[in-house]
C-alpha angles and dihedrals in degrees: 000000000000117000096246091052091049093052091048091050092048092050089051092051090045092051092050093049091050092045091052089049091052092049090050091051094050090047090051093057101038095044087068095049113115105167145002116234127233113281089243089072098054087133100047110169106166139027134181136172116228121222088275093059093250115145121235129186141185131208123234122257122317096039123107119279093266140126118206131211111224125219118219089257091057096255122128112259097185143342131219122204120210103218099202097040134090124205099227093149114336110192113166149000135221138163139217129232089274095050098255108154122229119199117196115220091179105115106134108169096161099035091241099128119083094184126038130200142226123189118211115197134178120268103288089229089070096048106100099177136047095260136060139162129234139217106241119226114193125194144166132198114229092197091058111054125152091264089057112147117238090251090064107039101147097131094111121083132186104158139053141155138200116242130164100335095318140089119234120203128199116208124229102226120227098168117146113248089032110241098185097234124142110199119215117220134178135215137163123280097227139073108289142095114275138184107221110242120215116239109166147318138232131198115229106175135313102210102095125353091219088061099044103042115121107234104169142009138201141182122212115245091252087053092233101110131051121196124197120190134211133167097282107011148046120223116210122198124189140164097030127166122242108324097326099111090185094056095084137046121327128198135182123219118193114223096191123239123026114261127155095273108183110159138050139168143159121253089188137347092283103028126081127193119195132170140196135215122245117261122178091336095314126108132010087130133130117226131195130205135175114227092214089054104051133074114258120198111209110226100165 
């Protein structure tokens, strides 16, 4: 066969293989979709189930200081306004053992915020009106000042969890060159001013920062599993020691195609819900997967 024909045939085969791979990745993600979220939440950045298994969500920065209860069909059932809060850059939600919600206003894309904020509100089940007030938790990171060098750019945050009377924060790494690490920090869970304390770190991937950034975190109800989310994967951690979530076993779960995935939570100890933001008409969906049904790649 002439060389040009061989090259053309190779190109056709390669294109076909790539097309099949893309279709498989699209199917992998959308086979787990269970609902499209209300259009008001096109930049959904945090989700959490209350003690009655009702789903709540927040929008990213620039929206009102509100959280929204989501119906099973994706529509908004009710909204609660936090009267003493501002939504500068809301990025994630978590809750303590009593069902108090924490809302992380700690996005810091440009490193122009010295003090970051977390709002703690009562269990939404107990909020009977459309308005509530919050305890205000303030913190700063002594390792991430405005003069932080490019090798240690861990000033930005998009993910946190509550664990054993503390809040644990996961950095959104902006280092140059990108080293793929997310750093784990600890602060208190009550109204005060804190300095974040470094605990540990974990390397996701170093290929492209937009594919490796940690955008949300969640702990299982039994507190035995930690999930971190990026744009194409879940990272599962188990069997850790003390409060170092990265000290035990780590697994990677492929979610298919890349979308702007920004929020994750547990429905029960085996069921994970995650969402993506809308971008050019794609996304704004909620997806569900069972940990015992998915392929987990051991990385540690």
